[in-house]
C-alpha positions as CSV (number, residue, x, y, z in Angstrom):
1,X,105.0,77.1,101.4
2,X,104.5,80.6,103.1
3,X,101.4,81.4,104.1
4,X,99.9,84.3,106.0
5,X,96.6,86.3,107.4
6,X,96.5,90.0,107.6
7,X,92.9,91.5,109.1
8,X,92.4,95.3,109.1
9,X,89.8,97.6,110.2
10,X,89.8,100.4,107.5
11,X,87.5,103.7,107.5
12,X,86.1,102.9,104.3
13,X,82.7,101.6,102.8
14,X,82.6,97.5,101.5
15,X,81.4,98.3,98.5
16,X,84.2,101.1,97.7
17,X,86.8,98.8,99.5
18,X,86.0,95.6,97.0
19,X,86.1,97.6,93.6
20,X,89.5,98.7,94.7
21,X,90.9,95.4,94.9
22,X,89.1,94.6,91.7
23,X,90.4,97.2,90.1
24,X,93.6,95.0,89.6
25,X,94.8,97.4,86.6
26,X,95.3,100.2,89.0
27,X,97.9,98.1,91.3
28,X,101.0,99.3,89.8
29,X,99.9,102.8,91.2
30,X,100.1,102.1,94.7
31,X,100.7,97.9,95.6
32,X,104.6,97.6,96.6
33,X,106.6,94.7,94.2
34,X,103.8,95.2,91.7
35,X,105.2,96.0,87.8
36,X,102.6,95.5,85.5
37,X,99.3,94.4,85.7
38,X,96.2,93.3,83.2
39,X,92.8,92.7,82.8
40,X,92.1,89.5,79.8
41,X,88.8,88.6,80.6
42,X,85.8,90.3,82.8
43,X,82.6,88.5,82.9
44,X,79.2,88.2,85.4
45,X,78.1,84.8,85.7
46,X,75.3,84.8,88.2
47,X,76.3,86.1,91.4
48,X,80.1,85.7,90.5
49,X,82.6,88.3,88.9
50,X,85.2,86.2,87.3
51,X,88.3,87.9,86.1
52,X,91.6,86.8,84.0
53,X,94.2,88.8,84.8
54,X,98.1,89.4,84.7
55,X,100.6,90.8,87.2
56,X,104.0,91.3,87.1
57,X,105.8,91.1,90.4
58,X,109.3,91.0,91.8
59,X,111.7,92.7,93.6
60,X,115.1,93.9,92.3
61,X,116.7,91.8,89.8
62,X,113.9,89.5,90.1
63,X,110.5,90.3,87.9
64,X,108.1,87.6,86.7
65,X,104.5,87.4,85.3
66,X,101.5,85.3,86.8
67,X,97.8,84.8,85.4
68,X,95.3,84.3,87.8
69,X,91.8,83.5,88.0
70,X,90.0,85.8,90.4
71,X,86.1,85.3,91.6
72,X,84.5,87.8,93.2
73,X,81.1,86.6,95.0
74,X,78.5,89.0,95.2
75,X,76.4,87.4,97.7
76,X,79.6,86.6,100.2
77,X,81.5,89.7,99.3
78,X,84.6,87.0,99.3
79,X,87.6,87.5,96.9
80,X,89.3,84.4,95.7
81,X,92.3,84.0,93.8
82,X,94.2,81.4,92.4
83,X,97.2,81.1,89.9
84,X,96.8,79.7,86.3
85,X,100.5,80.0,85.0
86,X,103.6,81.7,85.7
87,X,106.2,81.3,88.1
88,X,104.2,79.9,90.9
89,X,103.8,75.9,91.6
90,X,100.5,77.3,93.9
91,X,98.4,80.5,94.5
92,X,95.5,81.2,96.4
93,X,94.6,84.1,98.3
94,X,91.2,84.9,100.0
95,X,89.8,88.7,100.9
96,X,87.0,88.2,102.7
97,X,85.3,91.7,103.6
98,X,82.4,92.4,106.6
99,X,80.4,96.1,107.6
100,X,81.7,97.3,111.1
101,X,79.7,100.3,113.1
102,X,80.7,104.0,111.9
103,X,81.6,103.7,107.6
104,X,84.5,100.8,109.0
105,X,85.3,97.8,107.1
106,X,87.2,94.7,108.0
107,X,89.1,93.1,105.4
108,X,90.6,89.9,105.9
109,X,93.0,89.0,103.4
110,X,94.6,85.2,103.5
111,X,97.7,84.0,101.1
112,X,99.1,80.3,100.1
113,X,101.8,80.0,97.8
114,X,104.9,78.5,96.5
115,X,107.3,79.9,94.0
116,X,108.6,77.3,91.2
117,X,112.3,78.4,92.0
118,X,113.1,77.0,95.3
119,X,116.1,79.4,95.9
120,X,113.7,82.3,95.4
121,X,110.7,81.1,97.5
122,X,113.3,80.2,100.4
123,X,114.1,84.0,99.8
124,X,110.4,84.9,100.0
125,X,109.6,82.9,103.3
126,X,111.8,84.7,105.2
127,X,110.7,88.1,104.3
128,X,106.9,87.1,103.2
129,X,105.1,88.4,106.4
130,X,107.2,92.0,106.3
131,X,106.2,92.2,102.4
132,X,102.5,91.0,103.1
133,X,102.1,93.9,105.8
134,X,103.6,96.4,103.2
135,X,101.0,95.2,100.9
136,X,98.4,95.0,103.7
137,X,99.5,98.9,104.1
138,X,99.5,99.8,100.6
139,X,95.9,99.3,100.1
140,X,94.6,100.7,103.6
141,X,96.7,103.8,102.4
142,X,94.8,103.8,98.8
143,X,91.1,103.4,100.3
144,X,91.6,105.8,102.5
145,X,92.9,108.5,100.2
146,X,90.2,108.1,97.8
147,X,87.4,106.9,100.2
148,X,88.3,107.8,103.7
149,X,85.8,110.4,103.8
150,X,83.0,108.3,102.1
151,X,80.8,106.6,105.0
152,X,78.0,103.7,104.7
């Protein structure tokens, strides 16, 4: 299974970054390989915000939609995502956000997944880190465009 971790320091306050990650329906506007996004459910339960969403992802002729369970823990400033349905045998990814000095937020993104199609899974392993870096770059660029001047 491809596994990777990316850590970035982004000139943006933590709340804005969390809101950006939770605004799933906007992903097709800036996330590479993301063609469509739809939120089916968004509710608050205690200290958790729970979202059920579909993402259509792919590259070239390969596109597929998977359903995810997204949980934002308000107290820990973490977002945990796992797959519910779709072309993945397994998906888990974690976003962790922490305040640094001068309006900088440290974002850590860990991902672990396996595609049901063994051929596609082997292709993803080869280019996975590159793709993850492109996605991290896209989130960083979007955050700096939208919120770069809003310091804590």
